[in-house]
C-alpha positions in Angstrom: 113.8 102.0 -11.6 117.6 101.8 -11.1 118.4 105.8 -10.0 122.6 105.2 -9.0 122.9 106.6 -12.6 121.2 109.2 -12.5 123.8 110.8 -10.6 126.1 110.3 -13.2 126.8 113.9 -13.5 127.9 114.3 -9.6 129.9 111.8 -9.8 132.0 112.9 -13.1 131.8 116.5 -11.4 133.4 114.9 -8.1 135.7 112.9 -10.0 137.2 116.3 -11.2 137.5 117.5 -7.7 140.0 115.1 -6.7 142.3 116.1 -9.6 142.8 113.6 -12.0 146.1 113.9 -13.5 144.6 113.6 -16.8 141.6 116.8 -16.4 142.3 119.6 -18.4 142.1 123.2 -16.2 139.9 125.6 -17.0 141.1 128.7 -18.0 138.7 131.4 -18.4 135.3 130.8 -20.4 133.1 133.2 -22.9 129.9 132.3 -24.0 129.2 133.2 -27.5 126.0 132.6 -27.7 124.1 131.9 -24.5 120.2 132.0 -24.7 116.9 129.2 -22.9 118.5 127.2 -26.0 122.0 126.5 -25.8 124.8 128.0 -24.5 127.5 128.3 -26.8 131.0 128.7 -25.5 135.1 129.7 -26.1 137.6 128.5 -23.1 141.0 127.8 -22.5 142.2 125.4 -21.1 145.6 124.6 -19.1 146.9 120.5 -20.6 147.8 118.0 -17.8 151.4 119.6 -19.4 150.8 123.0 -18.6 150.7 124.1 -22.2 147.6 126.6 -22.4 145.2 125.3 -25.8 142.6 128.1 -26.9 140.2 128.0 -28.6 138.1 125.2 -27.5 133.9 125.5 -28.3 131.5 123.3 -26.8 127.8 124.3 -25.5 125.7 123.0 -23.6 121.4 122.1 -23.9 118.7 121.1 -22.1 119.2 116.7 -21.8 116.6 114.6 -23.4 115.6 110.5 -23.3 115.3 107.8 -25.6 112.3 105.9 -25.6 112.7 101.8 -27.1 109.0 101.8 -27.1 107.4 98.8 -28.7 104.0 97.5 -28.8 101.9 94.3 -27.7 103.0 92.1 -31.1 106.5 93.1 -30.3 106.6 95.5 -33.3 108.4 98.6 -32.4 107.3 102.4 -32.8 109.5 104.8 -34.3 109.0 108.2 -35.9 110.3 109.4 -39.3 111.7 113.3 -38.9 113.6 115.6 -41.0 117.1 116.1 -39.2 119.0 118.8 -40.3 122.0 118.1 -39.0 122.8 116.0 -42.0 119.4 116.9 -43.8 118.1 113.9 -43.8 114.7 112.1 -43.2 116.1 110.1 -40.3 114.0 107.1 -38.3 114.2 106.8 -34.7 113.0 106.4 -32.0 110.5 108.9 -30.0 112.5 111.2 -28.1 112.8 114.9 -26.5 114.0 117.4 -23.9 113.1 117.7 -20.4 111.5 120.5 -19.8 110.3 122.7 -16.7 106.5 121.1 -17.4 108.2 117.7 -16.7 108.8 118.3 -12.6 105.7 119.8 -10.5 108.1 121.7 -8.3 110.6 123.5 -10.7 109.6 127.0 -10.7 110.2 127.2 -7.7 113.4 126.1 -7.4 114.8 127.2 -11.3 113.8 131.0 -10.1 116.1 130.8 -6.4 118.9 128.5 -8.5 119.1 131.1 -11.4 119.4 133.6 -8.6 121.9 131.9 -7.1 124.0 131.3 -10.4 124.1 134.8 -11.5 124.7 136.6 -8.3 127.3 133.5 -8.1 128.9 134.6 -11.6 128.5 138.4 -10.8 130.7 138.2 -7.6 133.3 136.2 -9.2 133.3 138.0 -12.6 132.5 141.7 -11.7 130.7 143.9 -14.7 132.8 141.7 -17.1 130.3 139.8 -18.4 132.7 137.0 -18.8 133.0 133.7 -17.3 136.1 132.0 -15.5 133.8 129.0 -14.6 131.7 126.2 -16.1 128.5 127.8 -15.1 125.3 128.3 -17.6 121.8 128.4 -17.7 121.2 124.4 -17.5 123.6 123.6 -15.2 121.5 123.4 -11.9 118.7 125.0 -13.5 118.6 121.5 -15.4 119.3 119.4 -13.2 117.4 115.9 -13.4 116.1 114.7 -11.3 114.9 110.3 -12.0 111.0 111.6 -12.0 111.9 114.5 -14.0 113.2 112.0 -16.9 110.5 109.1 -16.5 108.0 112.1 -16.6 109.4 113.2 -20.1 109.9 109.9 -21.3 106.0 109.5 -20.9 105.3 112.4 -22.3 106.8 112.5 -25.2 105.9 109.5 -26.3 102.4 110.5 -25.8 102.4 113.5 -28.1 104.8 112.2 -31.0 103.0 109.0 -31.4 99.8 109.1 -29.4 100.6 105.9 -27.6 100.8 105.3 -23.8 102.8 102.0 -21.2 101.9 101.1 -18.0 105.0 99.3 -17.9 107.9 101.6 -17.9 112.1 100.3 -17.1 114.9 102.6 -16.9 118.2 101.4 -19.0 120.6 103.9 -19.0 121.5 107.2 -18.8 124.9 108.3 -21.3 126.3 111.8 -22.5 125.1 112.8 -25.7 128.8 113.6 -26.5 131.0 113.8 -24.4 133.6 115.4 -26.6 132.2 118.9 -27.0 128.4 118.9 -25.4 127.7 118.6 -21.4 124.1 117.3 -21.8 123.0 113.7 -21.6 120.1 111.2 -22.9 117.8 108.5 -20.3 117.3 106.1 -21.7 114.1 103.9 -21.5 111.8 101.2 -22.7 108.1 101.4 -22.4 106.1 97.6 -23.2 103.2 97.1 -24.4 102.2 100.8 -25.9 99.0 100.9 -26.3 97.1 103.5 -28.7 95.1 105.9 -26.7 95.2 109.6 -29.2 96.6 110.8 -32.0 99.7 113.4 -31.5 99.3 116.4 -30.4 103.2 117.6 -32.0 104.8 121.1 -31.6 104.7 124.2 -34.6 108.1 122.8 -35.2 107.4 119.2 -35.4 106.4 117.5 -38.7 106.8 113.6 -38.2 105.2 110.2 -39.3 105.1 107.2 -36.8 105.8 103.4 -38.2 106.3 100.1 -36.7 109.0 97.6 -37.1 109.6 94.2 -36.2 112.9 93.4 -34.2 114.0 92.2 -37.5 113.5 95.3 -39.2 114.6 97.3 -37.0 119.0 95.3 -36.9 117.9 95.7 -40.7 117.6 99.3 -40.6 121.1 99.6 -38.4 122.8 97.5 -40.4 121.9 98.9 -43.8 122.9 102.8 -42.1 119.4 104.0 -42.2 118.4 103.7 -37.7 121.5 106.4 -37.6 121.5 108.7 -34.4 123.8 107.3 -32.4 122.0 106.6 -29.0 119.2 105.7 -30.0 121.3 102.8 -31.2 122.8 102.4 -27.8 119.4 102.0 -26.3 118.4 100.1 -29.1 121.2 97.4 -28.4 120.9 97.7 -24.1 117.1 96.4 -24.7 117.4 93.8 -26.4 120.4 92.3 -24.2 117.7 93.1 -21.3 115.1 91.6 -23.1 117.4 88.9 -24.2 118.3 88.6 -20.5 122.3 88.5 -21.0 122.2 91.8 -18.4 120.6 90.5 -15.0 119.5 92.7 -12.0 
C-alpha cells in the first residue's frame, strides 16, 4: 500500500504555516460541545482583507474508513442502513470510524498526547476555558497511521458483513467535508472477499448486507439510490484502478 497520502493532514497544516495569502486567521474559538464523539466549535476569523467574520461553526469527528469490497464473482458488498441525517435507509459500502482498539500501542500514546494537549491549552488560555487555537479531542490524540486505517477497514468489513479479504489496496485519503469538518476518510478496496462468520454489530447498528454487480452499482448511482458522496468517490477510484486507467 502507498503511505504518502496518509500525511495529507500534516501537509495541510504545513501549508498554513507558509502563510498562504488566502488563508483565514483564527482569532478565537469556543468549544460548544466537546466529548468523545464530536468537538463542535464557534470560531472568529480574520479574512485576507482584514475584516472579521463570526461566528463560523465547524466540527471535528474521528477519521473513518470506506471499503469497496467484492467477492470472487465480482459482486460488490453493500449495506442497507438508516441514516438520520437524510432520514432514509441508504445503500452504501461497509464503513466505520477508526477507533483506539485499531492500534496496539494507542493507549500509552493517547494518554501522553491528551496530557500534552491539555497542558498546552491551560498555558495558553489560563482558567477561562476558551481556546484561541484549533486544538480539540481528536487532533494529535486521534492522529491516524496507515496501519491504524487498514486495521479499522479489516475490522469494519468483518463486523458489518462477516467477510474477510487477503487482497487489500489503498486508494486515497480525502476530507469528509472540507467546508465544515477536519476529519478524513481513508478509502480501500478489498477483493475476493470470503464469508467467515455472521455479522458482529454494535448496539446501535441495524443493517442488512446485499451484493450488487458492477452494472447494478452504476444504476444505483445514476438513479440517486447510492447517495454517500465519499462512497461514490471510492467507487469511481476503484473502477479506474481496476480498469488500468490509473497506473502506478
